[in-house]
N, C-alpha and C positions, 0 to 999 in steps of 0.2 A: 227274740229267739235268734241264735247265731245261724249262719249258713250251714255249718256242720250239723247242728241239731235238726234243721229243716230237712237236710238230705237224709239223715238217719230215719226220720219219721216217714218220709216218702218211701224209702226202701222197705221199711217194715209194712207199710200199708200195701205196697205192691205185692209183697210176698203173701200177705193175707188174702189177697184177691186174685191170686194167680189163676191163669186159665186152666190149670190142671188141678184145681181144688178137688180133694177127695175126702170123704167122710164129713164134709161140711162143717168143720170146726177149726177156726183159726184161734189158737190158744192165746196168743199175746196180741193185745190191741195197741196200735201205735198211738191211740188217743188216751191211753191210760196214764194218769198222772204219776203212777208209781215209776214207770220207766223213764220219766222225764225229770225226776227229782235229782238235784245235785247231791252227791254223796260225800262231799267234803264234811269233815267233822263239824257239826253245828256248834256255835258258841252259846246259843240260847234256844229256848223252845220255839217251835214253829207254830203259827196260828192254826186254828182248826184241829181236826182229828186226823190221825194217820189213815191212809186208805186201806180198806180191807181187800185182800186178794183172794178170790174164790175161783178155783179151777176145778170144776166138777165134770169136765169131759162130756161124755155122752149119757151121763146119768139122767134119768127122767122119772125117778121114783118120787113119792110124795115129799120125802125129806129134802131131796135136791131142789124140788120146785119151791118149797118154803124157804130154803136157804137163799135161793136166787131172788125171791121176792123181798126178803129182808135186806139183802145186799143192795137191791135197787132203791129201797126206801132210805137206806143209810146214805147212798150217794146223793139222793134228792134232799137230804137234810132233815128227813122225817125220823129222827133218831129214836124217839120214844116208841114209835110204832115198830121200828126195826128191832129195838131191844126186847119188846114183847114177844116177837116171833123167835128171836134167838134164844130167849129164856125158856122156851118150850122144848128145846132140843138139847141132847147131851153130847152131840158130836163135837169134836175139837173145833171145827169151823164155826159152830154156833157159840162156843165158849169164847173164842177170839172175837167174834162179831159182837157179843154182848159187852166185852171189855172195851172195844173200840166205840161202840154206841154210847157208852157212858163216859167217854174221854172228855176232859182230863181227869186225872186222879186215879187212873187204873193201870198205870205202869207196873205197879207191884203185882197186880193180878196176872198181867202178861208175863212178867218175869217168873212168877210162880209156875205158870204153864210151861215156860221154857225149861225150868229145872225138872219138872215132872216128865217132859217129853223131849229129852236132849237129842234123840235120833229122828225127830220129825222135821222134815224140811218145811212143811206148812208152818209149824210153830216157830221154828228158828227164823224164818223169813219175817214173821210178824214181830218177833222179839226185836229184830233189827229195826224194823219200821217204828216200833214204839219208842225205842231208845233214841232214834234219830229225831222223831217229832218232839220228844221231851227234852232234847238238847243234852242228852247223856252220852257218855262214851260207850263204845262196844258195839255199835251198829255193824261196822265192817266185819268184826269177828263173828257175829251172829249170821250174817249173810254168807260168809265163807263156810260156816257150819252147815247152813241150809244147802249150799251147793254140793258139799262133800258127803253128807250123811245119806242123802237119797238123790243121787245124780239123775236117776231116770224118772224125774217128776217135773211137772211144769213149775213147781215152786222153786226147784233148783235152777231152772232156766231163768226164772224171774230174778232170783238172787244174783245170777250172773249179770243180768242187766244193770243192777245197782252197783255191782263191783266194777263193771267196765262201762261206765256211763258214756264214754266217747264212741262206743260201737252202736250200731243199729240195734233196737230191741229184738229179743228173741234170737233164733238161730236161722241161718240160711237153709232153705228147703231145696232138695233136689227136685228138678222139674223134668219129667220124662219127655222125650221127643215124640212119643206115640200116645194115642188117646187111650183112656180107660175104656175097656169093653162096655158096650151099652148095657149088657145084661147085669153088670155090676153097678154102673153109674145110676141106674134107675131105682136101685134099692134104697130103703130107708137107711140112715147112717149106721145104726147098730148092726143091721143085717149085712150091710156093705162091708163093714170091718170084719165080721166073722167069716164071710165068704172069702175075702182076701186072705185072711189068716189061714184058712184051710187050704186054699189053692196054693199059697206060697209054701206051705209045708210039703206039698206034693212035689213041687218044683220040677215038672216034667216038660221038656221041650221049650220052644219059644214062648208059649203061653205062660209057662212057669216063670220065666223071667219077667214078663209083664206084671204078673200078679205079685211077685216078690218085690219089685220096685215100687209098685203102688201101695203095697202093704207097708213098706218102709216109709213112704211119704205120709201115709195115714198116721203112723206112729209118731213121726216128727210133728205133725199138726196137733197131735194130742199131748205134746210135751213130754215125749218119751224118747229122748235122743239116744240113750244107751241101747235100748231095744232096736231102734231104727238102725243104728250103726251095725249091730250084729246081723240084721237082715241084709243090709247092703254088702257087708263083708262076705257073707255066705254067697251072695249072688256073684260077686267078683271072683270068688274061688271056683264056683261052678261054671262061670262063663269068662275065662281069663282073656279072651280076645274080643269081647263085646264092649264097645266104647261106652254104652249106656251104663252097664254094670260097673265098669271101672270108674266112671265119673261119679256115680252114686256113692261108691265106696269112699272116694276122696271127699266129697261134700259131707258125708256122714261123720267123717273124722274131724270136722272143723269144731274147734272150741275156742272161746275167747282167750283162755289162758295159754293155749298152744296152737295158734292157727297154722303153724308150719306143718303140722300133720297133714293138713289138706293141701296146702300149696305145693308141698314137696312131691305130691302125686299128680296134681293137675299140670304142673309144669312139663314133666316128661310126656304126659298124654297129649299136650298141645303139639309136640313134635311127632309123636307116633301116629296121631290121627289129625294131621294138619288141616284136613278138609272138613272136619266134624264141627258143626256149629255148637253142639252141646258143650264141648270143652271150653270154647271161648266164652260162651254165655256164662257158664258157672265160674270161670275165672273172674269175669266181670262182676258177678254177683258177690263173690267173696271179697273182692276188692272194695265194692260198695259198702259191705258190712263194716269194713274197717275205716271207712271215710276217705279212701283213696279214689276220689271221683274221676280225676283226669285219666288215670290208668284204667279204671273200670269202663269209662266211656269208650276208650280205644278197643277194649275187648268186646264190648257189646256191639260196636259198629262192625267188627269183623264177623261176629256171629250172625248179624243181620245180612251181611253180604255173601257169606259162604253158602247159605242155603235159602235163597230168596223164596218167600211164600210159605216156608215151613212153620210149624208151631213154635219152634225155638226162635226163628227169625222174627216172628210176630211178637213174641214175648220180649225179645231184646229191643224191638222198636217201641214197645209200650214203656219199658224202663227209660229209654232215651227221651221219649216224649215227656214223661213226667219230670225227669231231671232238667229238661229244658225249661220247664215252668218255674223251677227253683232258681236257676241262675241265667236263663236266657241263652244258653249255649247248646247247640245241637251237635 
């Protein structure tokens, strides 16, 4: 594993375990082999079966539980058992799961699903994975389709990981400098999300900003970057002089295909709010996502020194400590 890949995985893992976790769902796992696959056009078939990517969010219905169980069996190599469970469900996830459980020899079935559901990011992501594992051309085209047809889904985010393999998996998450209200943090995930949604919609006073930003973060964690971007943008419009709202708006605009959207906003904010640790921290975070470790480390150090003892300073220190384990430099 190259140093760049190690850093990318560390960054993704840190984001998934951030101190400001809300809704309790980290969508993209740094340990998932999907995000670590090389996406160069393969010359021949890869061994084993392509990995199945199921992102069911906060669903806890019977079908979701059965799909998760089957996916676990598939990862454990218990393919016949997984196939039995998938075969009892008519959902698209189950149809793809059944095809992957019966691999090899089922590329045609996956292609058939791709033709039937051209506007499904879920299906197009798996069409690309199936082509890639079979050594066929067209994987990149399918992943671009997955990214573009349903951009507000975790499957589009995962497709972006495969299209931009040099970046850290997933997308950078905004991290508020203030804590989530205890009355919200203690709720079960689904209730937490609904309360944040309702409170964000009201948007009254300082508490309205807190709820808006945490609702945006929850949407980010659930793999809905477009919806999160709208929430952050609305917060920035409502609070044009609040550094937290403006930084959240900048981070929400980050995409791997056009990172300048975010950097072009954070740069001026670093001058306008020169003493705000949150600006430096998020500049460092975005630089890390692109693998620019030296520049990122500089920004994180500034964030840690600007507001010693703050939530953001502690988070910056956590990133610096983990990066030091990778390359031995503090």
